[in-house]
RORO-521040 format. One line per field, with one value per atom (N, C-alpha, C): residue number from 1; atom name; x, y, z. Coordinates in steps of 0.2 Angstrom, whole numbers. Layout:
# residues N
k NUM;...
a CA;...
px X;...
py Y;...
pz Z;...
# end
This chain:
# residues 302
k 1;1;1;2;2;2;3;3;3;4;4;4;5;5;5;6;6;6;7;7;7;8;8;8;9;9;9;10;10;10;11;11;11;12;12;12;13;13;13;14;14;14;15;15;15;16;16;16;17;17;17;18;18;18;19;19;19;20;20;20;21;21;21;22;22;22;23;23;23;24;24;24;25;25;25;26;26;26;27;27;27;28;28;28;29;29;29;30;30;30;31;31;31;32;32;32;33;33;33;34;34;34;35;35;35;36;36;36;37;37;37;38;38;38;39;39;39;40;40;40;41;41;41;42;42;42;43;43;43;44;44;44;45;45;45;46;46;46;47;47;47;48;48;48;49;49;49;50;50;50;51;51;51;52;52;52;53;53;53;54;54;54;55;55;55;56;56;56;57;57;57;58;58;58;59;59;59;60;60;60;61;61;61;62;62;62;63;63;63;64;64;64;65;65;65;66;66;66;67;67;67;68;68;68;69;69;69;70;70;70;71;71;71;72;72;72;73;73;73;74;74;74;75;75;75;76;76;76;77;77;77;78;78;78;79;79;79;80;80;80;81;81;81;82;82;82;83;83;83;84;84;84;85;85;85;86;86;86;87;87;87;88;88;88;89;89;89;90;90;90;91;91;91;92;92;92;93;93;93;94;94;94;95;95;95;96;96;96;97;97;97;98;98;98;99;99;99;100;100;100;101;101;101;102;102;102;103;103;103;104;104;104;105;105;105;106;106;106;107;107;107;108;108;108;109;109;109;110;110;110;111;111;111;112;112;112;113;113;113;114;114;114;115;115;115;116;116;116;117;117;117;118;118;118;119;119;119;120;120;120;121;121;121;122;122;122;123;123;123;124;124;124;125;125;125;126;126;126;127;127;127;128;128;128;129;129;129;130;130;130;131;131;131;132;132;132;133;133;133;134;134;134;135;135;135;136;136;136;137;137;137;138;138;138;139;139;139;140;140;140;141;141;141;142;142;142;143;143;143;144;144;144;145;145;145;146;146;146;147;147;147;148;148;148;149;149;149;150;150;150;151;151;151;152;152;152;153;153;153;154;154;154;155;155;155;156;156;156;157;157;157;158;158;158;159;159;159;160;160;160;161;161;161;162;162;162;163;163;163;164;164;164;165;165;165;166;166;166;167;167;167;168;168;168;169;169;169;170;170;170;171;171;171;172;172;172;173;173;173;174;174;174;175;175;175;176;176;176;177;177;177;178;178;178;179;179;179;180;180;180;181;181;181;182;182;182;183;183;183;184;184;184;185;185;185;186;186;186;187;187;187;188;188;188;189;189;189;190;190;190;191;191;191;192;192;192;193;193;193;194;194;194;195;195;195;196;196;196;197;197;197;198;198;198;199;199;199;200;200;200;201;201;201;202;202;202;203;203;203;204;204;204;205;205;205;206;206;206;207;207;207;208;208;208;209;209;209;210;210;210;211;211;211;212;212;212;213;213;213;214;214;214;215;215;215;216;216;216;217;217;217;218;218;218;219;219;219;220;220;220;221;221;221;222;222;222;223;223;223;224;224;224;225;225;225;226;226;226;227;227;227;228;228;228;229;229;229;230;230;230;231;231;231;232;232;232;233;233;233;234;234;234;235;235;235;236;236;236;237;237;237;238;238;238;239;239;239;240;240;240;241;241;241;242;242;242;243;243;243;244;244;244;245;245;245;246;246;246;247;247;247;248;248;248;249;249;249;250;250;250;251;251;251;252;252;252;253;253;253;254;254;254;255;255;255;256;256;256;257;257;257;258;258;258;259;259;259;260;260;260;261;261;261;262;262;262;263;263;263;264;264;264;265;265;265;266;266;266;267;267;267;268;268;268;269;269;269;270;270;270;271;271;271;272;272;272;273;273;273;274;274;274;275;275;275;276;276;276;277;277;277;278;278;278;279;279;279;280;280;280;281;281;281;282;282;282;283;283;283;284;284;284;285;285;285;286;286;286;287;287;287;288;288;288;289;289;289;290;290;290;291;291;291;292;292;292;293;293;293;294;294;294;295;295;295;296;296;296;297;297;297;298;298;298;299;299;299;300;300;300;301;301;301;302;302;302
a N;CA;C;N;CA;C;N;CA;C;N;CA;C;N;CA;C;N;CA;C;N;CA;C;N;CA;C;N;CA;C;N;CA;C;N;CA;C;N;CA;C;N;CA;C;N;CA;C;N;CA;C;N;CA;C;N;CA;C;N;CA;C;N;CA;C;N;CA;C;N;CA;C;N;CA;C;N;CA;C;N;CA;C;N;CA;C;N;CA;C;N;CA;C;N;CA;C;N;CA;C;N;CA;C;N;CA;C;N;CA;C;N;CA;C;N;CA;C;N;CA;C;N;CA;C;N;CA;C;N;CA;C;N;CA;C;N;CA;C;N;CA;C;N;CA;C;N;CA;C;N;CA;C;N;CA;C;N;CA;C;N;CA;C;N;CA;C;N;CA;C;N;CA;C;N;CA;C;N;CA;C;N;CA;C;N;CA;C;N;CA;C;N;CA;C;N;CA;C;N;CA;C;N;CA;C;N;CA;C;N;CA;C;N;CA;C;N;CA;C;N;CA;C;N;CA;C;N;CA;C;N;CA;C;N;CA;C;N;CA;C;N;CA;C;N;CA;C;N;CA;C;N;CA;C;N;CA;C;N;CA;C;N;CA;C;N;CA;C;N;CA;C;N;CA;C;N;CA;C;N;CA;C;N;CA;C;N;CA;C;N;CA;C;N;CA;C;N;CA;C;N;CA;C;N;CA;C;N;CA;C;N;CA;C;N;CA;C;N;CA;C;N;CA;C;N;CA;C;N;CA;C;N;CA;C;N;CA;C;N;CA;C;N;CA;C;N;CA;C;N;CA;C;N;CA;C;N;CA;C;N;CA;C;N;CA;C;N;CA;C;N;CA;C;N;CA;C;N;CA;C;N;CA;C;N;CA;C;N;CA;C;N;CA;C;N;CA;C;N;CA;C;N;CA;C;N;CA;C;N;CA;C;N;CA;C;N;CA;C;N;CA;C;N;CA;C;N;CA;C;N;CA;C;N;CA;C;N;CA;C;N;CA;C;N;CA;C;N;CA;C;N;CA;C;N;CA;C;N;CA;C;N;CA;C;N;CA;C;N;CA;C;N;CA;C;N;CA;C;N;CA;C;N;CA;C;N;CA;C;N;CA;C;N;CA;C;N;CA;C;N;CA;C;N;CA;C;N;CA;C;N;CA;C;N;CA;C;N;CA;C;N;CA;C;N;CA;C;N;CA;C;N;CA;C;N;CA;C;N;CA;C;N;CA;C;N;CA;C;N;CA;C;N;CA;C;N;CA;C;N;CA;C;N;CA;C;N;CA;C;N;CA;C;N;CA;C;N;CA;C;N;CA;C;N;CA;C;N;CA;C;N;CA;C;N;CA;C;N;CA;C;N;CA;C;N;CA;C;N;CA;C;N;CA;C;N;CA;C;N;CA;C;N;CA;C;N;CA;C;N;CA;C;N;CA;C;N;CA;C;N;CA;C;N;CA;C;N;CA;C;N;CA;C;N;CA;C;N;CA;C;N;CA;C;N;CA;C;N;CA;C;N;CA;C;N;CA;C;N;CA;C;N;CA;C;N;CA;C;N;CA;C;N;CA;C;N;CA;C;N;CA;C;N;CA;C;N;CA;C;N;CA;C;N;CA;C;N;CA;C;N;CA;C;N;CA;C;N;CA;C;N;CA;C;N;CA;C;N;CA;C;N;CA;C;N;CA;C;N;CA;C;N;CA;C;N;CA;C;N;CA;C;N;CA;C;N;CA;C;N;CA;C;N;CA;C;N;CA;C;N;CA;C;N;CA;C;N;CA;C;N;CA;C;N;CA;C;N;CA;C;N;CA;C;N;CA;C;N;CA;C;N;CA;C;N;CA;C;N;CA;C;N;CA;C;N;CA;C;N;CA;C;N;CA;C;N;CA;C;N;CA;C;N;CA;C;N;CA;C;N;CA;C;N;CA;C;N;CA;C;N;CA;C;N;CA;C;N;CA;C;N;CA;C;N;CA;C;N;CA;C;N;CA;C;N;CA;C;N;CA;C;N;CA;C;N;CA;C;N;CA;C;N;CA;C;N;CA;C;N;CA;C;N;CA;C;N;CA;C;N;CA;C;N;CA;C;N;CA;C;N;CA;C;N;CA;C;N;CA;C;N;CA;C;N;CA;C;N;CA;C;N;CA;C;N;CA;C;N;CA;C;N;CA;C;N;CA;C;N;CA;C;N;CA;C;N;CA;C;N;CA;C;N;CA;C;N;CA;C;N;CA;C;N;CA;C;N;CA;C;N;CA;C;N;CA;C;N;CA;C;N;CA;C;N;CA;C;N;CA;C;N;CA;C;N;CA;C;N;CA;C;N;CA;C;N;CA;C;N;CA;C;N;CA;C;N;CA;C;N;CA;C;N;CA;C
px -5;0;7;11;18;23;25;29;36;40;47;50;53;56;64;67;74;77;82;86;82;77;73;68;66;60;56;49;44;42;43;41;34;30;23;21;19;17;10;5;-1;-2;-6;-7;-9;-14;-15;-9;-5;1;6;6;10;8;1;-2;-1;-2;-1;7;11;18;19;15;15;12;7;4;9;13;18;23;25;30;28;21;18;18;16;15;22;27;34;37;33;36;37;42;43;46;48;51;59;62;69;71;76;79;74;70;65;59;58;52;46;41;35;31;28;24;18;14;8;3;-1;-6;-3;4;7;8;6;6;0;-5;-10;-9;-13;-11;-16;-22;-27;-29;-31;-33;-28;-22;-16;-16;-18;-18;-23;-29;-35;-33;-30;-28;-22;-18;-13;-16;-21;-24;-28;-31;-34;-29;-24;-19;-16;-14;-11;-15;-22;-27;-27;-28;-28;-22;-16;-10;-10;-12;-12;-18;-23;-29;-29;-23;-24;-25;-24;-25;-31;-35;-41;-45;-45;-49;-47;-41;-39;-41;-44;-46;-49;-55;-58;-54;-50;-46;-41;-38;-33;-36;-42;-45;-47;-48;-50;-46;-40;-36;-37;-36;-36;-29;-30;-24;-22;-15;-12;-14;-16;-17;-11;-5;1;3;3;6;2;-5;-9;-8;-3;-2;-6;-7;-10;-6;-10;-7;-3;3;7;3;5;2;3;9;10;5;4;-1;-8;-10;-17;-18;-13;-14;-15;-14;-15;-23;-27;-34;-36;-37;-38;-45;-50;-57;-57;-54;-54;-50;-45;-41;-45;-49;-53;-59;-61;-66;-64;-58;-55;-55;-53;-52;-59;-64;-71;-74;-72;-74;-71;-64;-61;-63;-65;-67;-75;-78;-85;-85;-79;-79;-79;-76;-75;-79;-86;-90;-89;-87;-86;-80;-76;-69;-68;-71;-70;-63;-59;-52;-48;-49;-46;-47;-54;-56;-53;-52;-49;-42;-38;-31;-30;-34;-34;-36;-41;-43;-38;-34;-28;-23;-22;-17;-19;-25;-27;-27;-29;-29;-22;-17;-10;-7;-9;-7;-9;-16;-19;-17;-16;-15;-8;-3;3;2;-3;-4;-8;-13;-18;-17;-14;-14;-7;-8;-2;4;2;7;5;5;4;9;7;12;18;24;29;30;28;29;25;20;16;17;23;25;26;23;24;30;34;40;40;34;33;35;35;36;43;47;53;58;57;61;59;53;50;44;41;36;29;24;18;14;15;12;13;19;20;16;14;10;2;1;-6;-7;-7;-7;-14;-15;-22;-22;-28;-29;-29;-29;-30;-37;-42;-49;-52;-51;-54;-50;-44;-41;-43;-44;-47;-54;-58;-65;-64;-60;-59;-57;-52;-49;-54;-59;-64;-69;-70;-75;-72;-66;-62;-63;-62;-63;-69;-75;-81;-82;-80;-80;-76;-70;-66;-69;-72;-76;-81;-84;-89;-86;-81;-77;-74;-71;-69;-74;-80;-86;-88;-88;-90;-85;-78;-73;-73;-74;-74;-80;-86;-92;-91;-86;-85;-79;-80;-74;-68;-70;-64;-60;-62;-58;-57;-60;-60;-52;-48;-41;-37;-40;-37;-36;-41;-41;-37;-34;-30;-24;-21;-16;-10;-8;-2;-2;-8;-10;-11;-15;-17;-11;-8;-2;3;6;11;8;2;-1;-2;-4;-5;2;7;14;16;15;17;14;8;5;9;11;15;21;25;31;31;27;26;25;20;18;24;28;34;39;40;46;43;37;34;35;33;34;41;46;53;55;53;54;51;45;41;45;47;50;57;60;67;68;62;63;68;68;73;80;81;88;90;85;86;89;86;89;96;97;104;109;107;112;113;109;109;103;101;95;95;89;88;81;81;74;72;66;64;68;71;75;83;85;92;95;102;106;104;102;100;95;91;86;85;81;79;72;70;63;63;59;59;53;54;49;46;50;47;46;40;39;42;45;48;45;47;44;37;37;31;31;26;25;31;32;38;45;45;52;51;53;53;61;62;69;69;75;76;79;76;79;83;89;93;93;91;90;95;99;105;106;106;107;114;114;120;121;120;121;114;114;108;102;97;91;92;98;99;99;95;94;95;99;100;96;93;90;93;94;98;95;91;91;86;86;82;76;70;64;60;62;58;60;55;56;60;62;66;72;78;84;88;88;85;78;74;67;67;64;63;57;58;52;52;45;44;39;41;36;34;28;26;26;29;29;28;25;25;30;34;40;40;40;40;45;47;52;49;53;50;55;52;45;42;35;32;26;23;16;11;6;1;-4;-6;-10;-17;-19;-26;-32;-31;-36;-32;-32;-28;-29;-35;-36;-34;-35;-32;-24;-22;-14;-12;-15;-13;-13;-18;-19;-14;-12;-7;0;1;8;9;14;16;19;16;19;26;31;37;39;41;42;49;50;56;58;64;66;70;69;73;75;80;81;82;78;79;84;89;94;96;98;101;108;111;117;122;127;132;138
py -37;-39;-37;-41;-39;-39;-33;-33;-30;-33;-31;-30;-25;-24;-24;-28;-28;-32;-28;-31;-33;-29;-30;-36;-37;-42;-39;-41;-39;-46;-46;-51;-50;-54;-53;-59;-58;-63;-61;-65;-63;-64;-60;-60;-67;-70;-77;-82;-81;-85;-83;-77;-75;-77;-77;-79;-87;-91;-98;-99;-95;-96;-95;-90;-88;-94;-97;-103;-109;-110;-115;-114;-108;-106;-108;-106;-107;-115;-119;-126;-129;-126;-129;-126;-121;-117;-121;-121;-124;-131;-133;-140;-139;-133;-132;-126;-126;-121;-118;-122;-120;-116;-116;-113;-117;-115;-119;-119;-124;-125;-121;-118;-114;-119;-116;-120;-123;-124;-127;-122;-115;-111;-112;-116;-118;-124;-126;-132;-138;-136;-141;-139;-144;-144;-141;-143;-139;-141;-147;-148;-144;-144;-140;-133;-130;-123;-122;-127;-126;-126;-130;-130;-124;-121;-115;-109;-109;-104;-104;-110;-111;-109;-111;-109;-101;-98;-90;-87;-90;-87;-88;-94;-95;-91;-89;-85;-78;-75;-68;-63;-64;-60;-62;-66;-69;-63;-57;-52;-49;-52;-50;-54;-60;-65;-61;-58;-55;-50;-46;-41;-44;-49;-53;-56;-58;-62;-57;-50;-45;-39;-38;-33;-26;-21;-14;-14;-11;-11;-4;-3;3;6;12;15;16;16;17;11;5;-1;-7;-6;-12;-18;-17;-22;-21;-26;-25;-20;-16;-11;-15;-12;-15;-14;-18;-17;-10;-7;0;5;4;8;7;1;-1;2;2;4;12;15;23;24;20;21;17;21;19;15;18;15;8;8;1;-4;-2;-7;-9;-5;-7;-12;-10;-14;-21;-22;-29;-33;-29;-33;-35;-30;-32;-38;-38;-44;-51;-50;-56;-59;-54;-56;-59;-58;-61;-67;-70;-76;-82;-82;-89;-88;-88;-87;-94;-99;-105;-105;-100;-100;-94;-93;-86;-85;-90;-89;-87;-90;-87;-80;-78;-71;-67;-69;-65;-64;-69;-68;-63;-64;-60;-53;-52;-45;-42;-46;-43;-40;-44;-42;-36;-35;-29;-23;-25;-20;-16;-21;-18;-15;-16;-13;-6;-5;2;6;2;5;9;7;10;17;17;23;28;25;29;31;26;27;31;34;38;34;28;24;17;14;7;3;-3;-8;-10;-8;-9;-17;-21;-28;-31;-27;-29;-24;-21;-17;-22;-21;-26;-25;-30;-29;-24;-23;-18;-11;-10;-3;-2;-7;-6;-2;-1;2;9;11;17;19;25;28;25;23;20;25;31;36;35;32;30;25;20;15;16;20;21;29;33;40;42;49;51;53;55;57;50;52;46;45;49;48;41;40;33;27;27;21;21;26;26;23;25;22;14;13;6;1;3;-1;-1;4;3;-2;-2;-7;-14;-15;-21;-23;-19;-20;-23;-21;-23;-30;-32;-38;-43;-41;-45;-47;-42;-44;-49;-49;-55;-61;-62;-68;-71;-66;-68;-71;-68;-70;-77;-78;-85;-90;-89;-93;-95;-90;-90;-95;-94;-98;-105;-108;-115;-117;-122;-125;-127;-129;-132;-126;-120;-115;-109;-109;-103;-101;-106;-104;-101;-101;-99;-91;-88;-81;-78;-82;-79;-76;-70;-66;-70;-75;-79;-84;-85;-90;-86;-81;-77;-73;-69;-65;-68;-74;-77;-79;-80;-82;-76;-70;-64;-62;-63;-60;-65;-72;-76;-75;-73;-71;-65;-60;-55;-57;-61;-63;-68;-72;-76;-72;-67;-63;-59;-56;-52;-56;-62;-66;-68;-70;-71;-65;-59;-53;-52;-53;-52;-57;-63;-68;-66;-63;-61;-56;-51;-45;-46;-52;-54;-58;-60;-65;-64;-58;-56;-57;-55;-56;-63;-67;-74;-77;-76;-79;-76;-70;-67;-68;-71;-72;-66;-62;-56;-55;-60;-60;-55;-51;-46;-47;-44;-44;-38;-36;-29;-24;-24;-18;-18;-23;-23;-30;-30;-36;-41;-39;-43;-39;-43;-39;-44;-41;-44;-45;-50;-51;-50;-45;-43;-46;-47;-49;-55;-60;-67;-71;-74;-78;-85;-87;-94;-99;-99;-104;-101;-95;-91;-84;-80;-73;-69;-71;-68;-70;-75;-77;-75;-69;-67;-65;-67;-66;-62;-60;-57;-62;-63;-68;-64;-65;-62;-66;-63;-66;-63;-68;-66;-70;-67;-71;-74;-81;-84;-88;-84;-86;-87;-89;-89;-93;-89;-93;-96;-95;-98;-93;-93;-88;-91;-88;-91;-87;-91;-88;-90;-85;-87;-83;-86;-93;-96;-102;-106;-108;-107;-109;-114;-117;-122;-129;-134;-141;-145;-142;-145;-140;-143;-139;-142;-140;-134;-135;-129;-129;-127;-131;-129;-125;-120;-115;-114;-114;-112;-107;-101;-96;-95;-96;-95;-88;-87;-80;-80;-75;-74;-69;-71;-67;-66;-59;-58;-53;-52;-47;-40;-35;-29;-23;-18;-17;-21;-21;-24;-21;-22;-19;-20;-15;-16;-22;-27;-32;-29;-31;-29;-32;-38;-42;-45;-42;-44;-51;-53;-60;-65;-65;-70;-70;-64;-63;-66;-64;-66;-74;-77;-84;-88;-85;-88;-88;-84;-83;-89;-93;-99;-97;-98;-96;-101;-97;-101;-102;-108;-109;-106;-101;-99;-102;-105;-109;-105;-107;-104;-110;-109;-114;-109;-111;-107;-112;-109;-114;-111;-115;-113;-110;-107;-104;-110;-110;-115;-114
pz -59;-63;-60;-59;-57;-64;-65;-72;-71;-75;-75;-82;-84;-90;-89;-93;-92;-98;-101;-107;-112;-114;-120;-119;-113;-112;-107;-107;-102;-99;-92;-88;-84;-85;-81;-77;-71;-66;-64;-64;-61;-54;-51;-44;-41;-45;-42;-42;-47;-47;-41;-40;-35;-28;-27;-21;-20;-26;-25;-23;-25;-23;-15;-13;-6;-2;-4;-1;-1;-6;-7;-1;-1;5;12;13;19;21;15;16;18;16;18;24;27;32;39;42;49;49;54;55;54;55;54;58;62;66;71;74;79;76;70;67;67;70;71;64;62;57;58;52;53;57;62;65;72;72;78;84;83;89;93;91;95;99;104;107;105;102;99;92;89;82;77;78;75;67;65;58;54;58;54;54;59;59;54;53;48;41;40;33;32;37;36;35;38;38;31;29;22;17;17;13;12;18;18;15;16;13;5;3;-4;-8;-4;-7;-5;-2;1;-4;-11;-16;-20;-18;-22;-25;-22;-24;-31;-33;-40;-45;-44;-49;-55;-54;-59;-63;-59;-63;-67;-65;-69;-75;-74;-80;-85;-84;-89;-86;-86;-83;-87;-83;-86;-90;-96;-101;-101;-102;-103;-110;-110;-117;-121;-118;-122;-125;-122;-125;-125;-123;-123;-118;-114;-109;-102;-98;-92;-88;-84;-79;-74;-72;-66;-60;-55;-48;-45;-46;-43;-47;-53;-57;-54;-53;-51;-44;-40;-33;-32;-38;-37;-36;-38;-37;-30;-25;-18;-18;-21;-21;-24;-30;-33;-29;-26;-22;-16;-13;-7;-10;-16;-18;-20;-22;-23;-16;-11;-5;-2;-3;-1;-5;-12;-16;-13;-12;-10;-3;2;8;8;3;3;-1;-3;-7;-3;3;7;14;13;19;24;21;25;29;29;32;36;41;45;47;48;50;44;38;32;31;32;31;36;42;47;45;43;41;35;30;24;25;30;31;35;40;43;39;34;28;26;24;21;26;32;37;38;39;40;34;28;23;23;25;25;31;37;43;43;40;39;36;31;28;32;36;39;46;50;57;59;65;67;70;73;76;75;69;68;71;73;76;71;73;68;67;71;70;64;62;56;50;50;44;38;33;27;24;21;17;12;9;4;6;12;15;18;18;21;17;11;6;4;6;4;8;6;9;7;11;9;4;5;1;-7;-8;-15;-18;-14;-16;-15;-10;-9;-8;-13;-13;-11;-9;-8;0;2;9;13;20;25;26;24;26;24;17;15;18;19;22;29;33;40;40;35;35;33;29;27;32;36;41;47;48;53;50;44;41;42;41;42;50;54;61;63;60;61;59;53;50;54;56;60;67;70;76;75;69;68;67;63;62;69;73;80;84;84;88;86;79;77;79;78;80;88;92;99;101;98;100;99;95;94;98;102;106;102;96;92;89;89;86;90;97;101;102;103;105;99;93;87;87;90;90;96;100;105;102;105;102;101;105;104;98;96;91;84;85;79;76;80;78;74;76;71;65;64;57;53;57;53;50;54;52;47;47;42;36;35;29;26;30;27;25;29;27;20;20;14;8;9;3;1;6;4;1;3;0;-7;-8;-15;-19;-17;-21;-23;-18;-20;-25;-25;-31;-37;-37;-43;-46;-42;-45;-47;-45;-46;-52;-56;-61;-66;-68;-74;-71;-65;-62;-61;-59;-58;-64;-70;-76;-78;-76;-78;-73;-67;-62;-57;-57;-53;-49;-45;-42;-36;-36;-32;-28;-22;-19;-16;-17;-14;-16;-22;-24;-21;-18;-16;-17;-17;-18;-12;-6;-1;3;7;11;17;22;28;29;32;34;41;44;51;54;61;65;63;61;59;65;66;72;71;77;76;81;87;91;94;95;98;95;97;95;99;105;108;105;102;99;92;90;83;81;75;72;66;64;57;53;47;42;37;36;31;24;19;12;8;5;1;-5;-11;-17;-17;-20;-20;-27;-32;-39;-42;-49;-53;-49;-47;-45;-38;-35;-28;-23;-18;-13;-6;-2;5;10;14;20;27;31;37;43;48;48;43;42;37;40;37;40;37;31;28;29;28;29;24;19;13;12;11;10;5;-1;-3;-5;-5;-7;-14;-19;-26;-26;-30;-32;-39;-42;-49;-49;-52;-53;-61;-62;-69;-71;-77;-80;-87;-90;-97;-99;-103;-105;-112;-114;-121;-123;-130;-132;-131;-129;-128;-131;-134;-135;-141;-141;-147;-148;-154;-156;-151;-150;-146;-148;-144;-147;-149;-155;-157;-153;-151;-148;-142;-136;-130;-128;-127;-124;-128;-135;-139;-139;-139;-138;-132;-126;-119;-119;-121;-120;-124;-130;-134;-131;-126;-123;-118;-119;-115;-108;-102;-96;-96;-93;-93;-85;-83;-76;-75;-70;-68;-62;-62;-56;-51;-45;-39;-34;-31;-25;-19;-13;-7;-3;0;3;10;14;21;20;25;25;25;20;20;24
# end
């Protein structure tokens, strides 16, 4: 659960809703300013690869489905725990990744991308020299130890486990002439990075909901922020996108990567007065809260 408290209200966005927004961004990615569409880094089966990539980005947090259906609640206020609180338990977080990666056995490429997302989140915590091109936007503003506390031992074991799974999915994809090219570095890396970029932008919008309504939109804790190492025409052609608020719910990206300008965005959020009494029966209370669509426009530099 992504939670924000501001000006007497609590805003809550579920991980599945956040993931769907990331998938929406991926589906509109490319076709402007030399940005390739997902899938078009390959020379064959581009539309099929695009479908697989967008599916993976939309479902990258599918391991949260069960948790969000019956979330752990705070003993203090009876509300679902915030993402930052939940991530304090390393073992539980890794269990959710394992659950998510066992769900789509029909799609080895989606599993490869989702597992890469998990890999790089833990690699920055566990490895001595992780590839900076795959640093997730979550970690641009602070130390990974704040989100993933504890020793490096368990993350190291987990990323070794992911490497074994990835080797199996890569072998399966390489064995099929229709998908063999998908795992070549010049094709795979842009899609791995695009997942991180869409996830980071969706998280920024989710955490900025309260400011979007008040006209003070912020992303990743700052008035403006940058998306680094964003693949454009190829993996070798990576750029930095400057993200700048330009009024209530209006956010400028330069260079602009989407196929519609402006791109309309709706994020469902449950918004309640705060503080309020702890719900006696959480599920009845939760289902009675009407999700409100919070609107954004992503625009090019004018």
